[in-house]
N, C-alpha and C positions, 0 to 999 in steps of 0.2 A: 397553077404553080404554087407550091407551099413554101412558106419561109420558116426557117428554124432560128430560134433565138438561143444563143449560148450565154450562160451565166457562169461566171467563175467566182467562187467564194474566196475571199482573201482572209488569211489568218492575222493575228495580232502582230506578227513579225514582218508582214508585208509579202509573205509567200502565198502561193495558192494552196487552198485546203486540199488535202490528199497528196501533196508532194511528200517526198521522202524526207525524213528528219535524221540528222546526224546525232550521235551520242554526245553528251556534254564532254568538253575537253578538260584535261586535268589542270589543276592550279600549278603555276610555276613560281618558285620562290622569288620574292622581290618584284613580282609583276602583277599587273591587273589585266583582265581579259574583258574585251567588249565586242559588241556586235556591229557589223557594217553591212548595209544592204548592198547586194550585188557582189560580183567576183573581184573585189578591190584588193590588190596585193601590195600596193605601196604603203609606206607608213602614213597614217592619217591621225588627226587629233581624236582623242577619246570621245566617243559618242555618248557615253554615260548609260548605254543600254546593255543590260546583262546578256551574256551569250549563252542562252538556254533554248532548247527546242528549235534549233536553227534548221531551216529547210534548204534543200538543194539549190545551188546557185548563189548562196549567200556566204558571208565570211565572218570569221572570228579573228580578232587581232590581239596580240600581246604587246604591252608596253611596259618598260621597266620603270621602277621607282627612281627618284633622283639619287645619283651616286652609283648607279648601275648602268651597264651597257648591254644592249640586246645582242646576243650571238645567234645568228640564224635569221631566217626571214620572219617578218612580223605577223604574217597572216596564214591561215589555213582556210581552204574553200571546201564547203560541204558539197559533195558531188551527188549525182543522181542515184548512186548505189547506196547512199546512206553512210559513206565513209568520208574521212577527211583527206584532202589532197594537200600535201606539204608535211613538213617536219615541225615538231614542237621545239621552239627555241628555248634558250636559257638566258638568265640575267647574270652577268658577271660584274663583280665589283670593279669600278673604274680604277681603284687603287691598284689592283692586280694588273689590269691592262697597262697602266702607266709604268709599273715596275718592270714588266716584260719589255716595253718599249725602251725604257732607260737602259736595260741590260743589252739590248741590240745596239743602241747608240754607243755605249761604252765599248762594245766588242768591235766597233767600226763597221757594223752591218747596216745596210740601207733598209729603210722600211717602205 
């Protein structure tokens, strides 16, 4: 009976060598972009790892600078076809958000 050994090469981003890579995501005004290992879609603290050469099954997260609010989901997942799952969010000034909220309140509308 023969035994086979399987070796998996791991790249510097924690993915398997030979896995599909997704293209770099675009910058978003007033946001930073960072890498998170695995398909994590909840908001998480900035890992400080640049989001380049991401392999399938891993995630890139957007986080807005102080004074801005994220509109849309914070994360996109690199899938096995080399495309991103999810929509690119935007960062909107909190001043605009609060002005709209105040207008709703003045009009007697509930938020």
